C-alpha positions in Angstrom: 54.9 151.8 79.4 58.3 151.7 77.8 59.7 153.8 80.7 58.2 151.1 83.1 59.5 148.2 81.2 63.0 149.6 81.1 62.9 150.3 84.9 65.5 148.2 86.7 63.1 147.6 89.6 60.5 146.1 87.4 61.8 142.4 87.4 62.8 142.4 91.1 59.4 143.6 92.1 57.8 141.1 89.8 59.9 138.4 91.4 58.9 139.4 94.9 55.2 139.7 93.9 55.4 136.1 92.4 56.9 134.6 95.6 54.1 136.4 97.6 51.5 134.8 95.2 53.0 131.4 95.6 53.0 131.7 99.4 49.4 133.0 99.3 48.2 130.0 97.2 50.1 127.4 99.3 49.2 128.8 102.7 46.3 131.4 102.8 47.4 132.3 106.3 50.5 133.9 104.8 48.5 137.1 104.1 46.8 137.3 107.5 48.1 139.6 110.2 46.7 139.4 113.8 46.9 142.0 116.5 47.5 141.1 120.1 48.1 143.6 122.9 48.6 146.2 120.2 51.4 144.3 118.4 51.3 142.9 115.0 52.0 139.2 114.2 52.0 137.2 111.0 54.2 136.0 108.2 54.8 139.5 106.8 55.8 140.7 110.2 58.2 138.0 110.7 59.8 138.8 107.3 60.2 142.5 108.3 61.8 141.5 111.6 64.1 138.6 110.4 65.3 140.7 107.4 66.8 143.5 109.5 70.4 142.1 109.9 70.5 141.2 106.1 69.2 144.7 105.1 72.0 146.4 107.1 74.6 144.2 105.6 73.2 144.5 102.2 73.1 148.3 102.3 76.8 148.4 103.1 77.5 145.8 100.5 75.8 147.8 97.9 78.0 150.9 98.3 81.2 148.7 98.4 80.2 146.9 95.0 79.5 150.3 93.5 83.1 151.0 93.8 84.1 147.7 92.1 84.8 146.0 95.4 83.4 143.3 97.6 83.4 142.6 101.4 83.5 139.1 102.3 84.1 139.8 106.1 80.8 141.2 107.0 79.7 137.8 108.6 82.8 137.6 110.7 82.4 141.3 111.6 78.9 140.4 112.9 80.3 137.7 115.1 82.8 140.1 116.5 80.3 142.8 117.3 78.1 140.3 119.1 81.0 138.8 121.0 82.2 142.2 122.3 78.7 143.5 123.3 77.7 140.3 125.1 81.1 140.0 126.9 80.7 143.5 128.2 77.2 143.0 129.4 77.9 139.5 131.0 80.9 141.2 132.9 78.8 144.1 134.1 77.1 144.0 137.5 74.1 145.8 135.9 73.1 143.9 132.7 69.7 145.6 132.5 71.2 149.1 132.8 70.7 151.3 129.7 74.2 152.8 130.1 75.7 149.3 130.2 73.8 148.4 127.0 74.9 151.6 125.3 78.5 151.1 126.0 78.4 147.5 124.9 76.7 148.3 121.6 79.0 151.3 121.0 82.1 149.1 121.7 80.9 146.3 119.4 80.1 148.8 116.6 83.3 150.8 117.1 85.4 147.7 116.6 83.8 146.7 113.4 84.0 150.2 112.2 87.9 149.9 112.7 87.9 146.6 111.0 86.0 148.1 108.0 88.5 150.9 107.8 91.3 148.3 107.8 89.7 146.5 104.8 89.5 150.0 103.1 93.1 150.6 103.9 94.2 147.4 102.3 92.1 148.0 99.2 92.5 151.8 98.6 96.0 152.5 100.0 97.9 149.2 99.5 96.0 148.4 96.3 95.2 144.7 97.3 92.3 143.1 95.5 89.1 143.5 97.5 88.3 139.8 97.5 91.6 139.1 99.0 91.7 141.9 101.4 88.3 141.1 103.0 89.0 137.3 102.7 91.8 137.8 105.3 89.4 139.1 107.9 86.7 136.7 106.8 89.0 133.9 107.9 90.5 135.6 111.0 87.4 137.4 112.2 85.7 134.4 113.9 88.9 133.5 115.5 89.0 136.9 116.9 85.5 136.5 118.1 86.4 133.2 119.8 89.3 134.9 121.5 86.9 137.5 122.9 84.4 134.9 124.2 87.2 132.5 125.5 86.1 129.9 123.0 82.6 129.5 124.4 79.1 130.6 123.6 78.4 133.6 125.8 74.8 134.0 126.9 73.2 136.8 128.9 69.9 137.7 130.4 69.2 141.4 129.7 65.7 142.8 128.9 66.8 146.1 127.2 69.3 144.2 124.9 66.7 141.6 123.9 64.2 144.5 123.1 66.3 145.6 120.1 65.5 142.4 118.2 62.5 141.0 120.1 60.6 144.1 121.2 57.9 146.1 119.5 57.3 149.8 118.9 54.2 151.3 117.5 52.8 147.8 116.8 55.8 146.7 114.6 59.1 145.0 115.6 61.8 147.3 116.7 64.3 145.6 114.4 62.2 146.8 111.6 62.7 150.5 112.5 66.3 150.0 112.9 66.5 148.7 109.2 64.1 151.5 108.2 66.1 154.2 109.8 69.3 152.7 108.0 67.7 152.7 104.7 66.5 156.4 105.2 69.9 157.5 106.3 71.9 155.8 103.6 69.5 156.9 100.9 69.7 160.6 102.0 73.5 160.5 102.3 74.0 159.0 98.8 71.1 160.6 96.9 70.9 164.0 98.6 74.7 164.7 98.6 77.4 164.3 96.1 78.6 161.0 97.7 76.4 159.0 95.4 77.5 160.5 92.3 81.2 160.4 93.3 80.8 156.7 94.3 79.4 156.0 90.8 82.3 157.9 89.2 84.8 155.9 91.1 83.1 152.6 90.3 83.0 153.3 86.6 86.5 154.7 86.2 88.6 155.1 89.3 91.6 156.4 87.3 89.7 159.1 85.5 87.8 160.1 88.6 91.2 160.7 90.4 92.5 162.7 87.4 89.3 164.8 87.6 89.9 165.7 91.2 87.7 163.1 92.9 89.1 161.6 96.0 88.7 158.1 95.0 91.0 156.6 97.6 89.2 158.5 100.5 85.6 157.6 99.2 86.6 153.8 98.8 88.1 153.8 102.3 85.2 155.5 104.0 82.7 153.2 102.2 84.5 150.1 103.6 84.2 151.7 107.0 80.6 152.2 106.6 80.1 148.5 105.6 81.9 147.4 108.8 79.7 149.9 110.8 76.5 148.4 109.3 77.8 144.9 109.8 78.4 145.7 113.4 74.8 146.9 114.0 73.6 143.7 112.2 75.7 141.6 114.7 74.1 143.5 117.5 70.5 142.6 116.2 71.4 139.0 115.6 72.9 138.4 119.1 70.0 140.3 120.6 67.6 137.8 118.9 69.2 134.6 120.3 70.7 136.4 123.3 74.0 134.6 122.7 77.3 135.3 121.1 78.0 132.3 118.8 81.2 133.0 117.0 81.0 130.0 114.7 77.4 130.6 113.5 76.7 134.3 113.8 76.4 135.9 110.3 77.4 132.6 108.7 77.1 133.0 104.8 75.3 136.2 105.2 77.9 137.8 102.9 76.6 135.6 100.1 72.9 136.5 100.8 73.9 140.2 100.8 75.8 139.9 97.5 72.7 138.0 96.0 70.4 140.7 97.3 72.5 143.5 95.8 72.5 141.7 92.4 68.9 140.9 92.4 68.1 144.4 93.1 69.8 145.5 89.8 73.3 146.6 90.9 76.0 145.5 88.7 79.2 143.7 90.2 81.2 145.7 87.7 80.7 148.8 89.7 79.3 152.2 88.8 75.4 152.6 88.9 73.7 151.3 92.1 70.2 151.3 93.5 69.4 151.4 97.3 65.7 150.7 96.4 66.7 147.7 94.5 68.8 146.3 97.2 65.7 146.6 99.7 63.6 144.6 97.2 66.4 142.0 96.8 66.6 141.6 100.7 62.9 140.9 100.9 63.2 138.4 97.9 65.8 136.5 99.8 64.0 136.6 103.1 60.6 135.6 101.6 62.3 132.9 99.7 63.9 131.6 102.9 60.6 131.7 104.7 58.9 129.9 101.8 61.4 127.2 101.9 61.2 126.6 105.6 57.4 126.4 105.4 57.5 123.8 102.7 59.7 121.6 104.9 62.5 121.4 102.6 65.6 119.9 104.2 68.4 122.4 105.1 70.9 120.5 102.9 68.6 121.0 99.8 67.8 124.7 100.6 70.6 126.2 98.6 69.4 124.4 95.5 66.1 126.1 95.6 67.6 129.4 96.4 70.1 129.1 93.5 67.2 128.2 91.1 65.3 131.3 92.0 68.3 133.5 91.8 69.2 132.1 88.4 65.7 132.8 87.1 65.5 136.4 88.4 69.0 137.1 87.1 68.1 135.6 83.6 65.0 137.9 83.6 67.3 140.9 84.2 69.7 140.1 81.4 69.4 142.4 78.5 70.4 139.7 76.0 67.9 137.2 77.3 65.1 139.8 76.9 66.4 140.6 73.5 66.2 136.9 72.5 62.7 136.5 74.0 61.5 139.7 72.0 63.0 138.4 68.7 61.4 135.0 69.3 58.0 136.6 70.1 58.3 138.7 66.9 58.8 135.5 64.9 55.9 133.6 66.5 53.3 136.2 66.7 50.6 136.2 63.9 50.9 138.8 61.2 47.9 140.9 60.3 45.7 139.2 57.6 47.1 135.7 58.6 50.4 136.2 56.7 53.3 134.1 57.9 56.3 135.9 59.4 58.9 136.9 56.9 62.4 135.5 57.3 64.8 137.6 59.3 66.7 140.2 57.3 64.2 140.3 54.4 61.3 142.5 53.6 57.9 141.5 52.1 58.8 143.3 48.9 62.1 141.5 48.6 60.5 138.1 49.4 57.9 138.7 46.7 60.5 139.7 44.1 62.4 136.6 45.0 59.4 134.4 44.5 58.7 136.1 41.0 62.4 135.6 39.9 62.0 131.8 40.8 58.7 131.6 39.0 
């Protein structure tokens, strides 16, 4: 039981279960899943599909934060990736060709990979603070996307491209399998190889890691590139869902949701220890909360208030100091065997009795 209570995933999973219970009570149809033509539909399925872009971005953000860094440019990179892919498809005479779709996707993802490596170069080689280095591309990235699309919202009509976000495979949304594949690949890479341990070493103490022979600069550089790569795939999924490249709205504020998901999952912003499973749970918390707020009819302007309240509650529940205070309060208030009142802090029953005798 102590091992369970000390597990970092306990409180995030508890928060997710609480959200599911609230939804089930407020709308019983939340738990229902229907099957039509071999495809699954329902609130759970919508959460799995809609969480795919955030899942990809949050996975990359987890590894970047593990190195004591942060990437604020992932939303802009999503806009760039979608702009490149849709521009290529729209300019092609065969928008439904699989080769055209493959070229468009690879071009968009390759460009964001380069931008991710650029961020890594600024951070690891030039020594610029991560929040400043990535803020540059965050501000300039949407301008680059607007230059690619000519300042307009590019729309296309391509069935294979729409399938990536709107299609189904084995009864589930295809986007869910994309995010599941990313989770499996990232987990295998960081937990079945030395990369995970080296990443934690760099995050805990980059100077000591470098002196111990760890290539801290190369690891940080490559992880920023991986963050850009995953953000590029997220941009493909987002543009595939709306079949348009909207440079101003694609991935807007998704970097904040990704950071929230990582923190809710138990990864520290101070770097070092990280958890991929916690990030997955954090993403589902954010997406379930967004779905709940939308169902309750909360105005969009008030939505951040509800999201902030839930995030604060979950973060407080994960705080060791808050849990210690709660434990001390419970020890003071709980009844003692035999109905005796709790003794003052720092005194024993024997010392209390001797003090009473001396007073008498």
